[in-house]
C-alpha positions as CSV (number, residue, x, y, z in Angstrom):
1,M,0.1,0.0,0.0
2,V,2.9,2.2,0.5
3,V,4.2,1.7,-2.8
4,L,0.8,2.3,-4.5
5,K,0.9,5.9,-2.6
6,N,4.4,6.6,-3.9
7,A,3.2,5.7,-7.6
8,T,0.3,7.8,-7.5
9,I,2.3,10.9,-6.5
10,E,4.8,10.2,-9.0
11,T,2.1,9.8,-11.6
12,L,0.4,13.2,-10.9
13,T,3.7,15.0,-10.7
14,N,4.4,13.5,-14.2
15,A,1.2,14.6,-15.4
16,E,1.5,18.2,-14.2
17,E,5.1,18.5,-16.0
18,V,3.5,17.1,-19.3
19,T,0.8,19.8,-19.2
20,T,3.0,22.5,-18.5
21,S,5.5,21.8,-21.4
22,M,2.5,21.2,-23.7
23,E,0.9,24.5,-23.0
24,E,4.2,26.3,-23.5
25,G,4.5,24.7,-26.8
26,G,0.7,25.7,-28.1
27,V,-0.3,21.9,-27.7
28,A,-3.5,20.9,-26.1
29,A,-2.7,18.8,-23.0
30,E,-4.1,15.6,-22.8
31,N,-5.0,13.8,-19.6
32,P,-2.1,11.2,-18.7
33,L,-5.0,9.3,-16.9
34,E,-7.6,8.8,-19.7
35,N,-5.7,5.4,-20.9
36,E,-5.8,4.0,-17.5
37,D,-8.4,1.3,-16.7
38,P,-11.7,2.8,-15.5
39,E,-12.3,0.0,-12.9
40,D,-8.9,1.4,-11.2
41,I,-9.9,4.9,-11.1
42,E,-13.7,5.1,-10.3
43,N,-13.7,8.4,-8.5
44,P,-11.3,11.1,-9.5
45,E,-11.8,12.6,-5.8
46,K,-10.4,9.6,-4.4
47,I,-7.1,9.7,-6.6
48,E,-6.5,13.4,-5.8
49,S,-6.6,13.0,-2.0
50,P,-4.2,10.7,-0.7
51,I,-5.7,7.4,0.7
52,E,-5.1,7.3,4.4
53,I,-3.9,3.8,6.1
54,K,-5.1,3.4,9.6
55,D,-2.8,1.5,12.0
56,P,-4.0,-2.0,12.4
57,I,-3.9,-1.7,16.2
58,E,-6.2,1.5,16.2
59,N,-8.6,-0.5,14.0
60,E,-8.7,-3.4,16.9
61,S,-9.5,-0.8,19.4
62,P,-13.3,-0.4,20.0
63,P,-15.1,2.6,18.8
64,E,-15.9,5.6,21.2
65,I,-19.3,5.3,22.9
66,E,-21.2,8.5,23.7
67,N,-22.2,9.2,27.2
68,P,-25.7,7.2,27.6
69,Q,-26.8,10.1,30.1
70,E,-26.5,12.6,27.5
71,I,-28.6,10.7,25.1
72,E,-31.4,10.0,27.2
73,S,-31.6,13.3,28.8
74,P,-34.3,15.4,27.1
75,P,-33.1,18.7,25.1
76,E,-33.4,21.6,27.5
77,I,-36.7,23.7,27.4
78,E,-36.4,27.5,27.9
79,S,-38.6,28.8,30.7
80,P,-41.6,31.1,30.0
81,P,-40.8,34.7,30.2
82,E,-41.6,36.1,33.6
83,K,-44.8,38.0,34.0
84,S,-44.6,41.6,35.2
85,C,-47.1,43.5,37.2
86,P,-48.9,46.2,35.0
87,I,-49.0,48.8,37.9
88,C,-45.4,49.1,39.1
89,D,-43.5,47.0,36.5
90,G,-42.3,44.4,38.9
91,T,-42.3,40.5,38.5
92,L,-45.2,38.7,39.6
93,S,-44.1,35.7,42.2
94,Q,-45.3,32.2,42.2
95,P,-48.4,33.1,44.8
96,D,-49.6,36.2,42.7
97,T,-49.8,33.9,39.5
98,E,-51.4,30.9,41.5
99,Y,-54.1,33.3,43.0
100,P,-54.6,35.9,40.3
101,L,-57.6,38.4,40.6
102,L,-61.0,37.2,39.5
103,C,-62.6,39.9,37.3
104,A,-66.2,39.3,36.3
105,T,-65.7,40.2,33.0
106,A,-65.0,37.4,30.7
107,G,-61.8,37.4,28.8
108,C,-60.3,39.8,31.3
109,S,-57.0,38.3,32.8
110,F,-55.6,41.4,34.8
111,N,-53.4,40.9,37.6
112,M,-51.0,42.7,39.7
113,C,-48.5,41.9,42.2
114,H,-49.0,41.5,46.1
115,E,-47.7,44.8,47.0
116,C,-50.0,46.6,44.5
117,S,-52.9,44.7,45.9
118,I,-52.3,46.0,49.3
119,N,-52.0,49.6,48.3
120,F,-55.1,49.1,46.0
121,L,-57.0,47.6,49.0
122,K,-55.8,50.4,51.4
123,T,-56.6,53.3,48.9
124,S,-60.1,52.0,48.6
125,K,-60.8,52.0,52.3
126,E,-59.6,55.6,52.7
127,G,-61.5,58.7,52.2
128,L,-61.1,61.2,49.5
129,Q,-58.3,60.6,47.0
130,K,-56.3,63.2,45.0
131,A,-55.8,62.4,41.3
132,S,-52.9,63.3,39.3
133,D,-54.6,66.7,37.9
134,G,-55.2,67.7,41.6
135,N,-59.3,66.8,41.5
136,L,-60.3,64.9,44.6
137,F,-62.5,61.8,44.2
138,R,-63.9,58.9,46.3
139,M,-63.2,55.3,45.4
140,S,-65.9,53.3,47.4
141,I,-66.3,50.6,44.9
142,M,-63.4,48.3,43.8
143,M,-63.4,47.6,40.3
144,C,-60.7,46.0,37.8
145,P,-58.5,48.9,36.7
146,S,-58.2,47.4,33.0
147,C,-62.0,46.9,32.1
148,R,-63.6,48.4,35.1
149,G,-65.5,45.2,35.9
150,E,-66.3,44.1,39.4
151,F,-64.2,41.3,41.1
152,R,-65.9,38.0,41.9
153,V,-64.0,37.5,45.0
154,E,-63.1,40.0,47.7
155,L,-59.2,41.4,47.6
156,S,-58.9,40.6,51.1
157,D,-59.3,37.0,50.5
158,I,-56.8,36.9,47.8
159,L,-54.4,38.7,50.1
160,V,-54.7,36.2,52.8
161,L,-54.4,33.1,50.2
162,R,-51.2,34.7,48.6
163,D,-49.7,35.2,52.2
164,W,-50.7,31.6,53.2
165,R,-48.9,30.4,49.9
166,K,-45.7,32.5,50.7
167,I,-45.4,31.3,54.1
168,S,-46.0,27.8,53.5
169,Q,-42.9,27.6,51.3
170,F,-41.0,28.0,54.6
171,E,-42.4,24.6,55.9
172,H,-39.2,22.7,54.2
173,I,-36.8,25.1,55.4
174,K,-34.9,24.5,58.8
175,D,-35.7,27.2,61.3
176,S,-31.9,28.0,61.6
177,E,-31.7,28.9,58.3
178,L,-34.7,31.4,58.4
179,S,-34.5,34.9,59.3
180,A,-36.6,36.2,62.4
181,A,-39.1,37.6,60.3
182,D,-39.5,34.4,58.4
183,L,-39.5,32.4,61.4
184,R,-42.3,34.5,62.9
185,Q,-44.4,34.2,59.8
186,K,-43.7,30.5,59.6
187,Y,-45.5,29.7,62.9
188,S,-48.2,32.5,62.7
189,I,-50.5,30.3,60.5
190,R,-50.3,27.4,62.9
191,N,-53.0,29.3,64.8
192,D,-56.8,27.7,64.8
193,E,-58.4,31.0,63.9
194,K,-55.7,31.7,61.3
195,L,-56.5,28.5,59.4
196,T,-60.2,28.8,59.7
197,S,-60.0,31.9,57.9
198,I,-57.4,30.4,55.5
199,N,-60.1,27.6,54.6
200,E,-63.1,30.0,54.3
201,S,-60.9,32.2,51.9
202,L,-60.0,29.4,49.8
203,K,-63.6,28.0,49.6
204,R,-64.7,31.4,48.5
205,Y,-62.1,31.7,45.9
206,I,-62.6,28.2,44.4
207,H,-66.4,28.8,44.2
208,A,-65.8,32.3,42.5
209,S,-63.2,30.6,39.9
210,E,-65.7,27.9,39.0
211,S,-68.2,30.5,38.5
212,K,-65.9,32.6,36.0
213,M,-65.1,29.3,34.4
214,L,-68.7,28.6,34.1
215,M,-69.7,32.0,32.7
216,F,-67.0,31.9,30.1
217,S,-68.1,28.4,28.9
218,K,-71.5,29.7,28.7
219,E,-70.7,32.7,26.5
220,K,-68.6,30.3,24.3
221,E,-71.8,28.4,23.9
222,E,-74.0,31.3,23.1
223,Q,-71.4,32.3,20.4
224,K,-71.5,29.0,19.2
225,I,-75.3,29.3,18.9
226,E,-75.2,32.6,16.9
227,I,-72.9,31.2,14.5
228,D,-75.1,28.1,13.9
229,E,-77.9,30.5,13.5
230,E,-75.9,32.5,10.9
231,S,-75.4,29.6,9.1
232,N,-79.2,28.5,8.9
233,S,-78.6,25.8,11.3
234,K,-80.9,24.7,14.2
235,P,-79.0,24.7,17.6
236,C,-80.4,22.7,20.5
237,D,-81.9,24.7,23.4
238,I,-79.6,23.8,26.3
239,M,-81.6,26.0,28.7
240,R,-84.9,24.4,28.0
241,D,-85.3,22.7,31.4
242,T,-84.5,26.0,33.3
243,N,-87.2,28.3,31.7
244,M,-89.7,29.9,34.3
245,D,-92.7,27.9,32.4
246,I,-93.6,25.8,35.5
247,D,-94.8,22.4,34.8
248,M,-97.7,21.3,36.9
249,N,-97.1,17.8,36.2
250,M,-95.9,15.9,39.2
251,N,-95.3,12.6,37.5
252,M,-91.7,13.4,36.3
253,S,-89.3,10.5,36.3
254,P,-86.3,10.7,38.6
255,A,-83.8,10.6,35.7
256,K,-85.3,13.7,34.1
257,T,-85.5,15.6,37.7
258,K,-81.7,14.9,37.6
259,E,-81.0,16.3,34.5
260,Q,-83.1,19.6,35.4
261,I,-81.2,20.0,38.6
262,K,-78.0,19.7,36.2
263,M,-79.3,22.5,34.2
264,T,-79.4,24.8,37.2
265,K,-75.7,24.9,37.2
266,S,-75.7,27.1,34.3
267,L,-77.1,30.0,36.7
268,D,-74.5,32.4,36.7
269,S,-74.4,33.9,40.4
270,S,-71.3,34.8,42.3
271,S,-72.6,33.8,45.6
272,P,-75.8,31.6,45.4
273,I,-75.2,29.6,48.7
274,T,-75.1,33.0,50.3
275,F,-78.1,34.3,49.1
276,L,-79.8,30.9,49.6
277,D,-78.8,30.7,53.2
278,S,-79.9,34.4,53.8
279,M,-83.5,33.2,52.7
280,L,-83.7,31.1,56.0
281,F,-83.0,34.2,58.1
282,Q,-86.5,35.9,57.4
283,G,-85.1,39.3,56.6
284,L,-82.7,39.3,60.1
285,D,-79.4,38.7,58.6
286,S,-78.5,42.2,58.8
287,C,-78.9,42.1,62.4
288,M,-76.5,39.0,63.1
289,S,-72.8,38.5,62.8
290,Q,-71.0,35.9,60.7
291,S,-70.9,33.5,63.5
292,E,-74.2,34.0,64.6
293,K,-75.5,33.3,61.2
294,N,-73.5,30.2,60.8
295,F,-74.7,28.9,64.2
296,I,-78.2,29.5,63.3
297,L,-77.7,28.1,59.9
298,S,-76.5,24.8,61.4
299,L,-79.3,24.6,63.5
300,L,-81.8,25.0,60.8
301,T,-80.2,22.4,58.4
302,R,-79.7,19.7,60.8
303,G,-83.0,17.9,60.4
304,S,-84.0,17.9,64.1
305,P,-87.2,19.7,65.4
306,E,-85.5,20.6,68.6
307,H,-82.9,22.5,66.6
308,L,-85.5,24.3,64.7
309,S,-87.3,25.3,68.0
310,Q,-83.9,26.7,69.4
311,A,-83.3,28.6,65.9
312,A,-86.8,30.0,66.3
313,H,-86.3,31.1,69.8
314,I,-83.0,32.9,68.7
315,L,-84.6,34.9,65.9
316,A,-87.5,35.9,68.0
317,S,-85.1,37.2,70.6
318,I,-83.1,39.0,68.2
319,V,-86.5,40.8,67.1
320,E,-87.5,41.6,70.5
321,M,-84.1,43.1,71.2
322,N,-84.2,45.3,68.4
323,N,-87.8,46.5,69.2
324,K,-86.7,47.1,72.8
325,S,-83.4,48.8,72.0
326,P,-83.1,52.3,73.3
327,S,-81.0,53.0,70.4
328,K,-82.7,54.4,67.2
329,D,-80.2,52.5,64.9
330,N,-82.1,49.2,65.0
331,F,-82.6,46.9,62.1
332,I,-86.1,48.6,61.1
333,N,-84.3,52.1,60.8
334,R,-81.4,50.4,59.0
335,R,-83.9,49.0,56.3
336,I,-85.7,52.2,56.0
337,R,-82.3,54.1,55.5
338,K,-81.3,51.5,53.0
339,T,-84.5,52.1,51.2
340,Q,-84.1,55.8,51.4
341,S,-80.5,55.7,50.1
342,E,-81.2,53.7,47.0
343,D,-81.6,56.9,44.9
344,S,-78.7,58.2,43.1
345,H,-76.2,60.5,44.6
346,D,-76.4,62.8,41.8
347,R,-80.2,63.4,42.5
348,R,-79.5,63.9,46.2
349,K,-76.8,66.6,45.4
350,L,-79.2,68.4,42.9
351,V,-82.0,68.9,45.5
352,D,-79.5,70.1,47.9
353,Q,-78.2,72.7,45.7
354,K,-81.8,73.9,44.8
355,S,-82.4,73.9,48.5
356,Y,-79.3,75.7,49.6
357,P,-77.3,77.5,46.7
358,N,-74.5,78.4,49.1
359,S,-73.7,79.2,52.7
360,Q,-73.1,83.1,52.3
361,S,-76.8,83.3,51.2
362,Q,-78.0,81.4,54.2
363,S,-75.8,83.6,56.5
364,Q,-77.6,86.7,55.0
365,N,-80.9,85.3,55.2
366,A,-80.3,84.2,58.8
367,R,-79.4,88.2,59.6
368,R,-82.9,89.3,57.9
369,M,-85.0,86.3,59.3
370,P,-84.0,84.5,62.4
371,R,-86.9,82.3,62.3
372,A,-86.3,81.2,58.9
373,S,-82.7,80.9,59.5
374,S,-83.3,78.4,62.4
375,I,-85.6,76.3,60.2
376,M,-82.9,76.1,57.4
377,S,-80.2,75.4,59.7
378,T,-82.5,72.5,61.0
379,N,-83.1,71.4,57.3
380,S,-79.4,71.7,56.7
381,T,-78.5,69.5,59.4
382,A,-80.9,66.9,58.3
383,S,-79.4,67.2,54.6
384,A,-76.0,66.8,55.8
385,T,-77.1,63.8,57.7
386,R,-78.6,62.4,54.6
387,S,-75.6,63.1,52.6
388,S,-73.3,61.6,55.2
389,L,-75.6,58.6,55.4
390,A,-75.6,58.2,51.6
391,T,-71.8,58.4,51.2
392,T,-71.3,55.3,53.8
393,S,-74.0,53.3,51.9
394,T,-73.9,54.1,48.4
395,A,-71.1,54.8,45.8
396,T,-70.3,58.5,44.7
397,I,-69.2,57.4,41.4
398,P,-72.3,56.6,38.6
399,M,-72.6,52.7,38.0
400,S,-71.1,51.6,34.9
401,S,-73.0,49.6,32.2
402,S,-71.5,46.1,33.1
403,S,-72.4,46.7,36.9
404,Q,-75.9,47.6,35.9
405,S,-75.8,44.3,33.7
406,N,-74.5,42.1,36.4
407,L,-77.1,43.3,38.9
408,R,-80.0,42.4,36.4
409,R,-78.3,39.0,35.9
410,E,-78.1,38.6,39.6
411,A,-81.6,39.7,40.2
412,E,-82.9,37.0,37.4
413,N,-80.7,34.1,39.0
414,E,-82.0,35.0,42.5
415,R,-85.5,34.7,41.1
416,R,-84.5,31.4,39.5
417,W,-83.3,30.3,42.6
418,R,-86.3,30.9,44.6
419,V,-88.1,28.5,42.1
420,N,-85.4,25.6,42.0
421,F,-84.8,25.5,45.6
422,P,-87.7,27.1,47.6
423,L,-88.3,27.2,51.3
424,P,-91.2,25.1,52.8
425,S,-94.5,26.7,53.0
426,R,-94.5,26.9,57.1
427,M,-91.3,28.1,58.3
428,P,-90.6,27.5,61.9
429,K,-91.2,30.6,64.2
430,Q,-91.6,31.5,67.9
431,V,-94.4,33.7,68.8
432,K,-95.1,35.3,72.1
433,L,-99.1,34.7,72.6
434,P,-100.9,36.8,75.1
435,L,-103.1,35.1,77.6
436,D,-105.8,37.9,78.3
437,F,-108.7,36.2,76.6
438,D,-111.2,33.5,77.0
439,F,-110.2,30.1,75.5
440,E,-113.4,28.3,75.8
441,N,-115.7,31.0,74.0
442,K,-115.2,30.7,70.4
443,R,-116.9,33.8,69.4
444,I,-114.7,36.3,71.3
445,S,-111.6,34.3,71.0
446,P,-109.1,36.2,68.9
447,I,-107.5,32.7,68.0
448,R,-109.0,29.3,67.4
449,F,-107.6,26.1,66.8
450,I,-108.4,22.7,65.1
451,D,-107.7,19.2,65.3
452,D,-105.8,17.8,62.1
453,E,-106.1,14.0,62.0
454,E,-106.7,13.8,58.4
455,T,-103.4,15.1,56.4
456,L,-101.2,12.9,58.3
457,S,-103.5,9.6,58.4
458,F,-101.1,7.5,56.5
459,L,-98.9,7.1,59.7
460,H,-102.1,5.6,61.7
461,Y,-100.0,6.3,64.9
462,N,-96.8,8.0,66.2
463,Q,-93.9,6.3,64.3
464,R,-90.1,6.6,64.6
465,Y,-88.8,8.3,61.9
466,N,-85.7,5.9,61.5
467,R,-88.3,3.1,61.0
468,M,-90.3,4.8,58.3
469,D,-89.9,3.5,54.6
470,Y,-89.0,5.5,51.8
471,H,-92.7,6.3,50.6
472,L,-93.8,7.6,54.1
473,R,-90.8,9.7,54.5
474,K,-91.6,11.2,50.8
475,K,-95.0,12.2,52.0
476,L,-93.7,13.9,55.2
477,V,-91.4,16.1,53.1
478,E,-93.9,16.7,50.4
479,D,-96.4,18.0,53.3
480,A,-94.1,20.6,54.5
481,F,-94.3,22.3,51.0
482,C,-98.2,22.2,51.1
483,T,-100.2,25.0,52.5
484,L,-102.9,24.0,55.0
485,Y,-106.3,25.5,54.9
486,I,-109.7,25.1,56.4
487,S,-112.9,24.4,54.5
488,W,-116.2,23.4,55.9
489,G,-114.4,22.7,59.2
490,K,-111.9,20.3,57.8
491,V,-108.2,20.7,57.3
492,K,-107.1,20.4,53.4
493,Q,-103.8,20.5,51.6
494,R,-103.1,22.6,48.7
495,Q,-100.3,21.8,46.7
496,S,-97.7,24.2,45.8
497,Y,-98.0,26.2,42.7
498,N,-94.1,25.3,41.9
499,S,-93.7,21.7,41.3
500,I,-90.0,22.2,40.3
501,G,-88.5,23.3,43.5
502,P,-90.0,20.3,45.8
503,R,-89.0,17.9,43.1
504,N,-85.5,19.0,43.1
505,I,-85.2,18.9,46.7
506,L,-86.5,15.4,47.0
507,V,-84.1,14.1,44.6
508,G,-81.5,13.7,47.4
509,L,-84.4,11.4,49.2
510,E,-85.1,9.4,45.8
511,H,-81.5,8.7,44.9
512,Q,-80.2,8.2,48.5
513,A,-77.6,10.9,47.7
514,E,-76.4,11.1,51.3
515,E,-75.9,8.4,53.6
516,R,-76.6,9.4,57.4
517,Q,-77.9,8.0,60.5
518,L,-81.7,8.7,60.5
519,P,-82.9,10.5,63.8
520,D,-84.6,8.2,66.2
521,I,-87.5,10.9,66.7
522,R,-91.2,10.3,67.0
523,V,-93.5,11.6,64.2
524,P,-97.1,12.7,65.8
525,W,-99.9,11.6,63.3
526,R,-102.2,14.0,65.0
527,R,-101.7,17.9,65.4
528,V,-103.3,21.0,66.3
529,I,-103.5,23.8,63.6
530,I,-104.6,27.3,63.9
531,S,-107.9,27.9,62.3
532,Y,-108.8,31.5,62.7
533,V,-106.6,34.6,63.4
534,E,-107.8,38.3,64.4
535,K,-105.7,40.9,62.7
536,S,-104.4,42.0,66.1
537,F,-102.8,38.7,66.4
538,E,-101.8,38.4,62.7
539,R,-99.2,41.2,63.8
540,L,-97.5,38.8,66.0
541,G,-96.9,36.5,63.1
542,L,-99.5,34.0,63.5
543,R,-101.1,32.5,60.4
544,V,-104.0,30.3,59.5
545,G,-102.3,26.5,59.0
546,D,-99.6,27.1,61.3
547,V,-98.7,24.0,63.4
548,V,-98.4,24.0,67.0
549,T,-95.3,22.0,67.9
550,H,-93.8,23.5,71.2
551,V,-95.2,25.4,74.4
552,D,-92.6,27.2,76.3
553,G,-89.9,25.0,75.0
554,E,-91.4,21.7,75.5
555,V,-93.0,19.4,72.7
556,F,-96.6,19.4,72.1
557,D,-98.1,16.4,70.5
558,G,-101.6,16.5,71.9
559,N,-105.0,17.7,70.8
560,I,-107.2,20.8,71.3
561,E,-108.5,19.8,74.7
562,K,-104.7,19.2,76.0
563,L,-103.7,22.5,74.5
564,R,-106.2,24.6,76.3
565,F,-105.4,22.8,79.6
566,L,-101.7,24.0,79.1
567,L,-102.8,27.6,78.3
568,A,-105.0,27.5,81.3
569,M,-102.2,26.3,83.5
570,K,-99.6,29.0,81.9
571,K,-102.2,31.7,82.7
572,R,-102.0,31.2,86.4
573,D,-98.5,32.0,86.5
574,S,-97.8,34.4,83.9
575,S,-99.7,36.8,81.1
576,S,-97.9,35.2,78.1
577,V,-96.7,32.0,76.8
578,D,-93.9,31.2,74.1
579,I,-95.6,29.1,71.1
580,V,-93.1,27.4,68.5
581,L,-94.6,26.9,65.4
582,N,-93.9,24.7,62.3
583,A,-90.9,22.8,64.2
584,D,-92.2,19.6,63.1
585,P,-90.1,16.4,61.5
586,G,-91.5,17.3,57.9
587,V,-90.2,20.8,57.9
588,A,-87.0,19.9,59.6
589,E,-86.3,17.0,57.0
590,A,-87.2,19.6,54.0
591,L,-84.7,22.2,55.3
592,R,-81.9,19.4,55.5
593,L,-82.4,18.2,52.3
594,R,-82.6,21.6,50.7
595,S,-79.4,22.6,52.3
596,F,-77.8,19.1,50.9
597,M,-79.0,19.6,47.5
598,I,-77.5,23.3,47.3
599,R,-74.2,22.0,48.3
600,S,-74.2,18.9,46.4
601,Q,-71.3,18.7,44.0
602,E,-72.9,16.0,42.1
603,F,-76.0,18.1,41.0
604,L,-74.6,21.8,41.4
């Protein structure tokens, strides 16, 4: 092979010399390799380059193997660019991106950092603010800075969750590696009250995010329907079961009822559970704190008549305290003030300007007419009071069109919620009944009673609720949604005009949606019902058809004769008696099933 290499080099050298000599003599140079055998010279490139001969020892060495870890490792993916805060142009942290602001406007994904959110919340709670042009304004409603839409969850809940997410990162770090401030924050969330507030904020945030996703999917479906209409297609009516046309047929199958409950999921409401719970308080929710609301709500939804009696007693005591309160700022005045403050701020401002142009004219009129000045000062004080009340209760900025549309949608949804999950026809209540009348004389008695032995005759005797079968329990719950009235001296039942709501609530009973131990309580088959009430006693809250269930906190399960005997005994010691109405097992079970179906994740 070495000889071949030398021969090839000599041949190329001779060929160059011959070519050069022929060009000098004017003769065309011929390729000396043309006469060679083509089999010997297959590729001229191989001829031009010298043949490399490797050492046989090198050929015996194994080929180089690349690192298998480098082959198996995936290619490096560039991390996405960090998002910045549109307010301060800072970088959004991981808690900021995990818990963004939830704007009610579909398609709006505005978000800002934790520090800007704190400043935004602090600014909204302060009084007058000064704009960049020097004008003063009052920001009493927090709205999205991008689209001026409302937030679906309070900003304070988002700040609590962001702080919790930031502090939770310290759990995997040793205490010795943390600073004093970080160590204090790490152990600050181990308080029971702090954990409870975090859990409540997390529940509200999850519910708000789910409702926003639901609204976004609904709008996409509406856009799809509009596109189908433009293309002359016939889209299906997905909301047919949730129309307000009430079907009076009670023979709907359980499967169809279940589908109808699923259709109520499309109702967009930012806080449907809160609204439905406030329906149980009978208008007294403004007089209670949040802890009191939760306690009374738990009593009303446990499914026990005794707990219903306790809740009715608490609600009655709240009304009594407000009526006897020496302060004028009771719940009645607050409701009147709320009604008066529903007018717009611009209208009140215009009336004040027409009545009192300026303070200088008032002082001049005061010098001329002392009597008129005193009257005007009194009116001015009243006007200032109204203005201050309006400032604290309503916004000073005009309401945007998006806010008005949200209010209309909320009002429509509340009306639908009332139809789909109504309250029983007879709600538990406590009345302080005066005993200054003759029970025996029916002609002059302001209240009369009657024995009801027909409506619950299917029980035949006082049965235990845990021993009743499905059909008896269903009839007992249906009785809670019926109105009792007197016709020709007999008690009759009137079915509710709304057949959708009771069927929705009975779904939990039909499909055995909740496994629980049935209460061991006695269900009386005979009951005493109010048959006549004068107007003076109607003001106490008594109505025809109410069922007497408790007398002075004790269960009553007798007839009229027993009730008259008890009232006569109470009359000797006091001038009044506390009577609890409608706290029976049927109403208790209806309220429990209603609360369960509202919070059921399977249907709602």
